[in-house]
Residue frames as qw, qx, qy, qz and C-alpha x, y, z in Angstrom:
[[0.506, 0.088, -0.104, 0.851, 119.91, 105.15, -139.59],
 [0.114, -0.786, -0.400, 0.457, 119.15, 108.35, -137.72],
 [0.417, 0.738, 0.241, 0.472, 118.85, 111.41, -139.88],
 [0.413, -0.048, -0.205, 0.886, 121.05, 114.40, -139.23],
 [0.035, 0.767, 0.459, -0.447, 119.21, 117.44, -137.88],
 [0.463, 0.740, 0.285, 0.396, 118.63, 120.04, -140.59],
 [0.441, 0.036, -0.117, 0.889, 121.01, 122.98, -140.68],
 [0.008, -0.684, -0.448, 0.576, 119.58, 126.16, -139.17],
 [0.390, 0.714, 0.416, 0.406, 118.08, 128.56, -141.66],
 [0.280, 0.369, -0.071, 0.883, 118.97, 132.25, -141.96],
 [0.435, -0.636, -0.153, -0.619, 115.87, 133.25, -140.00],
 [0.844, -0.461, -0.261, 0.080, 116.75, 130.85, -137.19],
 [0.652, 0.052, -0.189, 0.733, 120.30, 132.21, -137.06],
 [0.001, 0.510, 0.021, 0.860, 118.99, 135.79, -136.87],
 [0.655, -0.617, -0.213, -0.382, 116.58, 134.84, -134.09],
 [0.848, -0.284, -0.261, 0.364, 119.41, 133.19, -132.16],
 [0.427, 0.261, -0.129, 0.856, 121.57, 136.31, -132.52],
 [0.296, -0.613, -0.101, -0.726, 118.73, 138.43, -131.17],
 [0.809, -0.530, -0.241, -0.086, 118.37, 136.13, -128.18],
 [0.753, -0.065, -0.217, 0.618, 122.11, 136.26, -127.51],
 [0.168, 0.432, -0.042, 0.885, 122.08, 140.09, -127.71],
 [0.532, -0.639, -0.177, -0.527, 119.13, 140.27, -125.35],
 [0.857, -0.396, -0.256, 0.206, 120.89, 138.02, -122.84],
 [0.577, 0.146, -0.155, 0.788, 124.04, 140.18, -123.09],
 [0.117, -0.564, -0.043, -0.816, 122.02, 143.35, -122.44],
 [0.723, -0.592, -0.230, -0.272, 120.31, 141.75, -119.46],
 [0.823, -0.209, -0.242, 0.469, 123.67, 140.71, -118.04],
 [0.358, 0.359, -0.085, 0.858, 125.03, 144.22, -118.53],
 [0.261, -0.509, 0.012, -0.820, 122.21, 146.02, -116.74],
 [0.805, -0.468, -0.076, -0.358, 121.11, 143.33, -114.26],
 [0.284, -0.628, 0.712, -0.136, 124.48, 141.72, -113.55],
 [0.532, 0.238, -0.789, -0.195, 125.58, 138.12, -114.13],
 [0.082, -0.052, 0.870, -0.483, 124.52, 136.99, -110.65],
 [0.209, -0.439, -0.834, -0.263, 121.22, 135.26, -110.38],
 [0.281, -0.407, 0.051, -0.868, 118.43, 137.57, -109.28],
 [0.246, -0.217, -0.885, 0.330, 117.17, 136.37, -105.86],
 [0.348, -0.610, -0.373, -0.606, 113.60, 137.26, -105.04],
 [0.110, -0.348, 0.570, -0.736, 113.25, 138.67, -101.54],
 [0.321, -0.290, -0.902, 0.005, 111.41, 136.03, -99.49],
 [0.082, -0.444, -0.572, 0.685, 110.01, 138.81, -97.30],
 [0.085, -0.030, -0.341, -0.936, 108.44, 140.66, -100.26],
 [0.389, -0.412, -0.713, -0.413, 105.11, 138.92, -99.70],
 [0.423, -0.530, -0.599, 0.425, 105.06, 139.96, -96.05],
 [0.003, 0.925, 0.204, 0.321, 103.65, 143.45, -95.36],
 [0.361, 0.513, -0.398, 0.670, 106.22, 145.88, -94.00],
 [0.421, -0.563, 0.274, -0.657, 104.29, 146.47, -90.81],
 [0.942, -0.255, 0.053, -0.210, 104.42, 142.76, -90.09],
 [0.776, 0.369, -0.376, 0.347, 108.16, 142.25, -90.74],
 [0.707, -0.602, -0.135, 0.347, 110.58, 142.07, -87.89],
 [0.079, -0.929, 0.258, 0.252, 113.41, 144.56, -87.47],
 [0.523, -0.353, 0.687, 0.359, 115.91, 141.92, -88.58],
 [0.571, 0.467, 0.630, 0.243, 113.95, 141.30, -91.80],
 [0.222, 0.963, 0.142, -0.048, 113.74, 145.01, -92.55],
 [0.291, -0.786, 0.451, 0.305, 117.50, 145.44, -91.94],
 [0.595, -0.069, 0.717, 0.358, 118.34, 142.50, -94.18],
 [0.482, 0.710, 0.488, 0.160, 116.14, 143.90, -96.97],
 [0.034, 0.988, -0.063, -0.136, 117.71, 147.36, -96.63],
 [0.439, -0.587, 0.578, 0.359, 121.27, 146.00, -96.69],
 [0.593, 0.197, 0.705, 0.336, 120.55, 143.87, -99.75],
 [0.353, 0.867, 0.347, 0.056, 118.89, 146.79, -101.54],
 [0.137, -0.919, 0.260, 0.261, 121.85, 149.07, -100.81],
 [0.504, -0.344, 0.689, 0.391, 124.30, 146.52, -102.19],
 [0.549, 0.480, 0.639, 0.247, 122.21, 145.97, -105.33],
 [0.194, 0.967, 0.147, -0.070, 121.99, 149.72, -105.89],
 [0.298, -0.766, 0.453, 0.345, 125.77, 150.06, -105.51],
 [0.567, -0.026, 0.734, 0.372, 126.36, 147.23, -108.02],
 [0.445, 0.736, 0.494, 0.129, 123.96, 148.86, -110.51],
 [0.012, 0.977, -0.097, -0.188, 125.72, 152.22, -110.15],
 [0.452, -0.527, 0.606, 0.388, 129.09, 150.53, -110.68],
 [0.571, 0.293, 0.692, 0.329, 127.87, 148.90, -113.90],
 [0.285, 0.913, 0.292, 0.022, 126.49, 152.20, -115.15],
 [0.203, -0.878, 0.318, 0.295, 129.82, 153.91, -114.39],
 [0.564, -0.203, 0.689, 0.407, 131.66, 151.21, -116.32],
 [0.506, 0.614, 0.561, 0.228, 129.43, 151.79, -119.35],
 [0.087, 0.991, 0.030, -0.101, 130.11, 155.56, -119.18],
 [0.385, -0.682, 0.509, 0.358, 133.88, 154.96, -118.95],
 [0.592, 0.119, 0.698, 0.385, 133.80, 152.63, -121.96],
 [0.367, 0.834, 0.394, 0.122, 131.84, 155.25, -123.91],
 [0.131, -0.941, 0.194, 0.245, 134.43, 157.85, -122.98],
 [0.521, -0.367, 0.644, 0.424, 137.22, 155.62, -124.31],
 [0.527, 0.474, 0.635, 0.307, 135.35, 155.12, -127.59],
 [0.153, 0.969, 0.191, -0.037, 134.85, 158.87, -127.82],
 [0.311, -0.779, 0.402, 0.368, 138.57, 159.56, -127.23],
 [0.565, -0.038, 0.704, 0.429, 139.49, 157.04, -129.94],
 [0.416, 0.718, 0.524, 0.191, 137.01, 158.61, -132.38],
 [0.015, -0.983, 0.030, 0.181, 138.32, 162.12, -131.71],
 [0.446, -0.547, 0.558, 0.436, 141.86, 160.91, -132.33],
 [0.538, 0.266, 0.700, 0.386, 140.83, 159.37, -135.64],
 [0.258, 0.905, 0.335, 0.042, 139.10, 162.59, -136.66],
 [0.209, -0.880, 0.273, 0.329, 142.26, 164.57, -135.85],
 [0.512, -0.236, 0.689, 0.455, 144.34, 162.12, -137.96],
 [0.463, 0.575, 0.624, 0.257, 141.85, 162.43, -140.80],
 [0.073, 0.979, 0.107, -0.159, 142.05, 166.22, -140.61],
 [0.343, -0.669, 0.496, 0.434, 145.85, 166.03, -140.93],
 [0.529, 0.114, 0.738, 0.402, 145.57, 163.76, -143.97],
 [0.340, 0.816, 0.459, 0.093, 143.17, 166.16, -145.66],
 [0.114, -0.933, 0.163, 0.298, 145.56, 169.01, -144.99],
 [0.454, -0.386, 0.660, 0.457, 148.42, 167.01, -146.56],
 [0.498, 0.449, 0.686, 0.281, 146.26, 166.20, -149.60],
 [0.185, 0.952, 0.230, -0.085, 145.40, 169.86, -150.05],
 [0.238, -0.798, 0.403, 0.380, 149.08, 170.85, -149.90],
 [0.538, -0.073, 0.737, 0.402, 149.97, 168.09, -152.38],
 [0.433, 0.680, 0.560, 0.191, 147.41, 169.37, -154.87],
 [0.002, -0.971, 0.028, 0.236, 148.69, 172.92, -154.43],
 [0.378, -0.554, 0.598, 0.439, 152.20, 171.75, -155.29],
 [0.531, 0.267, 0.742, 0.311, 150.83, 169.80, -158.26],
 [0.298, 0.885, 0.357, -0.003, 149.08, 172.92, -159.56],
 [0.164, -0.862, 0.304, 0.370, 152.30, 174.90, -159.26],
 [0.436, -0.240, 0.746, 0.442, 154.06, 172.29, -161.40],
 [0.453, 0.574, 0.658, 0.178, 151.18, 172.33, -163.89],
 [0.119, 0.959, 0.078, -0.245, 151.49, 176.12, -164.15],
 [0.249, -0.645, 0.568, 0.447, 155.17, 175.73, -165.02],
 [0.475, 0.112, 0.811, 0.322, 154.36, 172.99, -167.56],
 [0.363, 0.793, 0.487, -0.035, 151.70, 175.16, -169.17],
 [0.005, 0.918, -0.192, -0.347, 154.11, 178.08, -169.51],
 [0.377, -0.406, 0.724, 0.412, 156.74, 175.80, -170.99],
 [0.471, 0.376, 0.765, 0.228, 154.35, 174.31, -173.54],
 [0.248, 0.913, 0.268, -0.184, 153.09, 177.78, -174.45],
 [0.125, -0.790, 0.429, 0.419, 156.67, 178.93, -175.11],
 [0.423, -0.139, 0.818, 0.364, 157.43, 175.82, -177.15],
 [0.458, 0.617, 0.639, 0.041, 154.28, 176.30, -179.23],
 [0.177, 0.953, 0.042, -0.242, 155.31, 179.85, -180.10],
 [0.155, -0.710, 0.601, 0.332, 158.77, 178.66, -181.24],
 [0.860, 0.269, 0.432, 0.039, 157.85, 176.23, -184.01],
 [0.202, -0.625, 0.417, 0.628, 159.81, 178.64, -186.25],
 [0.066, -0.226, 0.772, 0.590, 159.86, 176.55, -189.45],
 [0.158, -0.316, -0.857, -0.375, 156.26, 175.43, -189.67],
 [0.312, -0.091, 0.224, -0.919, 153.21, 177.55, -188.92],
 [0.274, -0.267, -0.915, -0.126, 150.40, 175.46, -187.54],
 [0.420, -0.683, -0.408, -0.437, 147.11, 175.92, -185.71],
 [0.682, -0.533, -0.344, 0.363, 148.91, 175.63, -182.39],
 [0.426, -0.071, -0.019, 0.902, 150.90, 178.75, -183.32],
 [0.074, -0.233, -0.265, -0.933, 148.10, 180.86, -184.73],
 [0.470, -0.529, -0.631, -0.318, 145.11, 179.56, -182.79],
 [0.483, -0.754, 0.064, -0.440, 143.83, 180.36, -179.32],
 [0.231, 0.415, -0.773, 0.421, 145.95, 179.52, -176.31],
 [0.715, -0.424, -0.496, -0.252, 144.10, 176.83, -174.25],
 [0.600, -0.162, -0.523, 0.584, 146.61, 177.07, -171.40],
 [0.032, 0.136, -0.160, 0.977, 145.94, 180.77, -170.98],
 [0.560, -0.356, -0.323, -0.675, 142.20, 180.14, -171.01],
 [0.757, -0.322, -0.559, 0.102, 142.64, 177.39, -168.40],
 [0.421, -0.018, -0.412, 0.808, 144.81, 179.71, -166.32],
 [0.220, -0.255, -0.007, -0.941, 142.21, 182.46, -166.41],
 [0.709, -0.363, -0.439, -0.415, 139.48, 179.99, -165.47],
 [0.693, -0.200, -0.558, 0.411, 141.62, 178.70, -162.60],
 [0.189, 0.092, -0.286, 0.935, 142.24, 182.26, -161.36],
 [0.459, -0.341, -0.203, -0.795, 138.49, 182.94, -161.46],
 [0.773, -0.322, -0.541, -0.078, 137.86, 179.80, -159.42],
 [0.542, -0.098, -0.476, 0.685, 140.47, 180.83, -156.87],
 [0.053, -0.228, 0.074, -0.969, 139.01, 184.33, -156.68],
 [0.636, -0.353, -0.277, -0.627, 135.56, 182.89, -155.96],
 [0.400, -0.446, 0.671, -0.437, 137.01, 180.63, -153.25],
 [0.923, 0.093, -0.081, -0.366, 135.97, 177.43, -155.01],
 [0.820, 0.288, -0.453, 0.198, 139.37, 175.79, -154.79],
 [0.017, 0.558, -0.570, 0.603, 140.35, 176.83, -151.29],
 [0.706, -0.324, -0.628, 0.052, 140.29, 174.38, -148.41],
 [0.467, -0.864, 0.008, -0.186, 139.96, 175.61, -144.83],
 [0.527, 0.526, -0.510, 0.431, 143.52, 176.27, -143.73],
 [0.628, -0.694, 0.224, -0.270, 145.12, 175.46, -140.42],
 [0.023, -0.571, 0.817, -0.074, 148.00, 173.60, -138.94],
 [0.584, 0.007, -0.786, -0.203, 147.80, 169.81, -139.24],
 [0.471, -0.291, -0.793, 0.255, 145.64, 168.20, -136.58],
 [0.044, -0.073, -0.364, 0.927, 144.32, 171.56, -135.34],
 [0.327, -0.423, -0.607, -0.588, 140.64, 170.85, -136.04],
 [0.467, -0.503, 0.167, -0.707, 138.02, 171.72, -133.49],
 [0.923, -0.281, 0.040, -0.259, 137.74, 168.07, -132.50],
 [0.468, 0.580, -0.637, 0.197, 141.46, 167.34, -132.18],
 [0.676, -0.098, -0.681, 0.263, 143.11, 165.09, -129.71],
 [0.082, 0.156, -0.454, 0.873, 143.19, 167.95, -127.19],
 [0.581, -0.211, -0.035, -0.785, 139.40, 168.07, -127.14],
 [0.820, -0.116, -0.544, -0.139, 139.31, 164.31, -126.68],
 [0.470, 0.051, -0.637, 0.608, 141.66, 164.61, -123.73],
 [0.216, -0.194, 0.270, -0.918, 139.48, 167.34, -122.25],
 [0.748, -0.196, -0.289, -0.564, 136.44, 165.12, -122.63],
 [0.743, -0.044, -0.640, 0.191, 138.29, 162.31, -120.88],
 [0.224, 0.120, -0.546, 0.798, 139.27, 164.56, -118.01],
 [0.454, -0.229, 0.033, -0.861, 135.74, 165.77, -117.63],
 [0.791, -0.161, -0.505, -0.307, 134.60, 162.20, -117.25],
 [0.704, -0.152, -0.585, 0.374, 136.69, 161.60, -114.13],
 [0.060, 0.442, -0.267, 0.854, 136.47, 164.95, -112.46],
 [0.638, -0.482, -0.053, -0.599, 133.50, 163.90, -110.40],
 [0.825, -0.073, -0.546, 0.125, 135.30, 160.93, -108.91],
 [0.354, 0.184, -0.525, 0.752, 136.85, 163.08, -106.17],
 [0.246, -0.613, -0.696, 0.281, 133.48, 163.81, -104.57],
 [0.155, -0.133, -0.017, 0.979, 133.49, 167.40, -105.73],
 [0.143, -0.492, -0.661, -0.548, 129.79, 167.33, -106.65],
 [0.330, -0.509, 0.069, -0.792, 127.13, 169.33, -104.83],
 [0.065, -0.093, 0.858, -0.501, 126.44, 168.25, -101.32],
 [0.397, -0.354, -0.737, -0.417, 123.24, 166.26, -100.96],
 [0.288, -0.200, 0.444, -0.824, 120.69, 167.48, -98.51],
 [0.782, -0.055, 0.050, -0.618, 118.00, 165.33, -97.01],
 [0.477, 0.227, -0.849, 0.011, 119.99, 162.05, -96.79],
 [0.753, -0.484, -0.330, -0.298, 118.05, 159.71, -94.50],
 [0.111, -0.571, 0.650, -0.490, 119.22, 159.66, -90.92],
 [0.783, -0.123, -0.585, -0.169, 119.03, 155.95, -90.14],
 [0.286, -0.495, 0.605, -0.555, 118.70, 155.15, -86.48],
 [0.795, -0.052, -0.575, -0.189, 118.70, 151.44, -85.72],
 [0.787, -0.607, 0.059, -0.094, 118.90, 149.57, -82.42],
 [0.262, -0.772, 0.573, 0.076, 122.35, 149.01, -80.99],
 [0.726, -0.109, 0.669, 0.116, 122.51, 145.36, -82.11],
 [0.677, 0.583, 0.393, 0.218, 122.14, 146.52, -85.75],
 [0.112, -0.897, 0.160, 0.395, 124.77, 149.26, -85.53],
 [0.431, -0.294, 0.675, 0.521, 127.17, 147.36, -87.84],
 [0.395, 0.511, 0.703, 0.297, 124.48, 147.02, -90.50],
 [0.066, 0.949, 0.240, -0.192, 123.72, 150.74, -90.16],
 [0.256, -0.724, 0.402, 0.498, 127.36, 151.68, -90.71],
 [0.462, 0.027, 0.762, 0.452, 127.50, 149.36, -93.71],
 [0.311, 0.752, 0.567, 0.125, 124.47, 151.07, -95.29],
 [0.069, -0.937, 0.040, 0.341, 126.04, 154.48, -94.68],
 [0.373, -0.461, 0.613, 0.522, 129.20, 153.28, -96.44],
 [0.424, 0.362, 0.756, 0.342, 127.16, 151.90, -99.37],
 [0.177, 0.912, 0.359, -0.086, 125.33, 155.24, -99.65],
 [0.205, -0.805, 0.298, 0.471, 128.66, 157.11, -99.71],
 [0.418, -0.127, 0.744, 0.506, 129.91, 154.86, -102.53],
 [0.347, 0.633, 0.672, 0.163, 126.70, 155.38, -104.47],
 [0.039, 0.950, 0.128, -0.281, 126.92, 159.16, -104.17],
 [0.292, -0.610, 0.512, 0.530, 130.54, 159.15, -105.38],
 [0.397, 0.118, 0.802, 0.431, 129.69, 156.94, -108.37],
 [0.260, 0.802, 0.538, -0.004, 126.64, 159.04, -109.27],
 [0.077, -0.881, 0.145, 0.444, 128.88, 162.14, -109.26],
 [0.323, -0.346, 0.704, 0.529, 131.27, 160.36, -111.62],
 [0.374, 0.444, 0.779, 0.236, 128.42, 159.25, -113.89],
 [0.155, 0.913, 0.311, -0.216, 127.04, 162.78, -114.04],
 [0.136, -0.775, 0.373, 0.492, 130.43, 164.28, -114.88],
 [0.394, -0.103, 0.803, 0.436, 131.05, 161.55, -117.45],
 [0.361, 0.643, 0.668, 0.099, 127.73, 162.15, -119.18],
 [0.070, 0.939, 0.041, -0.334, 128.44, 165.89, -119.31],
 [0.261, -0.561, 0.605, 0.501, 131.85, 165.13, -120.86],
 [0.422, 0.220, 0.824, 0.309, 130.23, 162.81, -123.41],
 [0.281, 0.841, 0.450, -0.106, 127.74, 165.51, -124.35],
 [0.041, -0.875, 0.244, 0.416, 130.50, 168.09, -124.82],
 [0.355, -0.312, 0.760, 0.447, 132.53, 165.60, -126.85],
 [0.451, 0.499, 0.728, 0.132, 129.54, 164.83, -129.06],
 [0.204, 0.940, 0.152, -0.227, 129.20, 168.54, -129.84],
 [0.211, -0.696, 0.525, 0.442, 132.94, 168.73, -130.61],
 [0.443, 0.017, 0.827, 0.346, 132.67, 165.77, -133.01],
 [0.396, 0.743, 0.539, -0.030, 129.64, 167.32, -134.73],
 [0.065, 0.934, -0.124, -0.330, 131.54, 170.57, -135.29],
 [0.318, -0.500, 0.693, 0.411, 134.61, 168.72, -136.52],
 [0.485, 0.287, 0.795, 0.225, 132.60, 166.61, -138.97],
 [0.321, 0.880, 0.318, -0.146, 130.87, 169.72, -140.31],
 [0.062, -0.841, 0.380, 0.380, 134.27, 171.39, -140.88],
 [0.389, -0.263, 0.807, 0.358, 135.70, 168.31, -142.56],
 [0.513, 0.555, 0.654, 0.046, 132.68, 168.00, -144.84],
 [0.242, 0.943, 0.006, -0.229, 133.32, 171.55, -146.07],
 [0.220, -0.660, 0.627, 0.350, 136.97, 170.69, -146.60],
 [0.530, 0.101, 0.813, 0.217, 136.00, 167.60, -148.61],
 [0.461, 0.794, 0.390, -0.076, 133.78, 169.71, -150.86],
 [0.064, 0.913, -0.295, -0.275, 136.70, 172.05, -151.46],
 [0.391, -0.399, 0.776, 0.292, 139.05, 169.15, -152.18],
 [0.594, 0.411, 0.687, 0.082, 136.56, 167.68, -154.67],
 [0.357, 0.916, 0.121, -0.139, 136.37, 170.99, -156.54],
 [0.111, -0.808, 0.518, 0.259, 140.13, 171.40, -156.52],
 [0.538, -0.143, 0.802, 0.217, 140.68, 167.81, -157.71],
 [0.589, 0.625, 0.512, 0.021, 138.24, 168.29, -160.59],
 [0.238, 0.952, -0.124, -0.148, 139.97, 171.50, -161.69],
 [0.314, -0.630, 0.669, 0.240, 143.41, 169.89, -161.38],
 [0.644, 0.153, 0.733, 0.153, 142.30, 166.93, -163.49],
 [0.505, 0.819, 0.269, -0.039, 141.11, 169.32, -166.19],
 [0.020, 0.901, -0.392, -0.185, 144.47, 171.09, -166.22],
 [0.501, -0.342, 0.768, 0.204, 146.32, 167.75, -166.43],
 [0.658, 0.457, 0.593, 0.077, 144.16, 166.69, -169.40],
 [0.356, 0.930, 0.010, -0.091, 144.90, 169.97, -171.19],
 [0.202, -0.760, 0.585, 0.201, 148.65, 169.66, -170.57],
 [0.606, -0.067, 0.773, 0.176, 148.64, 166.08, -171.87],
 [0.599, 0.676, 0.429, 0.009, 146.62, 167.05, -174.94],
 [0.222, 0.952, -0.183, -0.102, 148.90, 169.97, -175.78],
 [0.399, -0.575, 0.686, 0.201, 151.98, 167.85, -175.16],
 [0.662, 0.214, 0.700, 0.162, 150.70, 165.25, -177.66],
 [0.467, 0.860, 0.203, -0.036, 149.93, 168.03, -180.16],
 [0.071, -0.872, 0.443, 0.198, 153.49, 169.28, -179.86],
 [0.547, -0.252, 0.768, 0.218, 154.82, 165.77, -180.57],
 [0.636, 0.554, 0.532, 0.070, 152.62, 165.57, -183.69],
 [0.256, 0.954, -0.087, -0.131, 154.03, 168.88, -184.92],
 [0.278, -0.682, 0.640, 0.220, 157.58, 167.67, -184.46],
 [0.638, 0.061, 0.748, 0.171, 156.84, 164.46, -186.38],
 [0.550, 0.770, 0.324, -0.024, 155.36, 166.42, -189.31],
 [0.026, 0.903, -0.358, -0.236, 158.54, 168.42, -189.53]]
């Protein structure tokens, strides 16, 4: 009986993944078409016929156009990823704003609960206990909270929901910047080669001129797209910095709110014990 081949190990699987990734990168930057070596490459240029030189030039122009098209596609995909990321950052900014408002409302309710418990503690009437004669923890907590607010430790950067520096509007602007060059609005190129071929190769000459025009247009789009990506990266950096500060403020506010809730619960339980003793 033939033995089954052993299952691939983890190292073999990792090596296979690396080979697959390398092949995918090669296909992205070199194209999926088989690379054909120029048969005239071994022949010196001064010994090649006009027809051979024209064929090499035409093939080179087409390869360059295909490479530029692949690069432009990569830039467009990066722009789409950037727009999606900016949209997610804007949504996250809105959620943080909602959380901050929710905690503010919770603190307002806690303030009312503290005042109510303080009034109830002062109205035991029939039985004098430590909660009547001792210090007022709610008042101490209130003073501590006011000191925190005065120092700015519980404040989160304010603004309308979704109005962060890296909002969807900035993502849209980045997207527009990526396509602005597609209309050929870039700087005019000086020094383009003036190809003069014999009459029988006039069609090939016109084809190379057309390929050059396409390449220039795509290079303009790539340049504008890269500039838009750079501006978008700066926008995302600023937005992340702002949101990190907001998160620090939310952490401080959440900690202080938890302390107030614990005090209210403790004093509420103390009030229940007093009523039971009565």
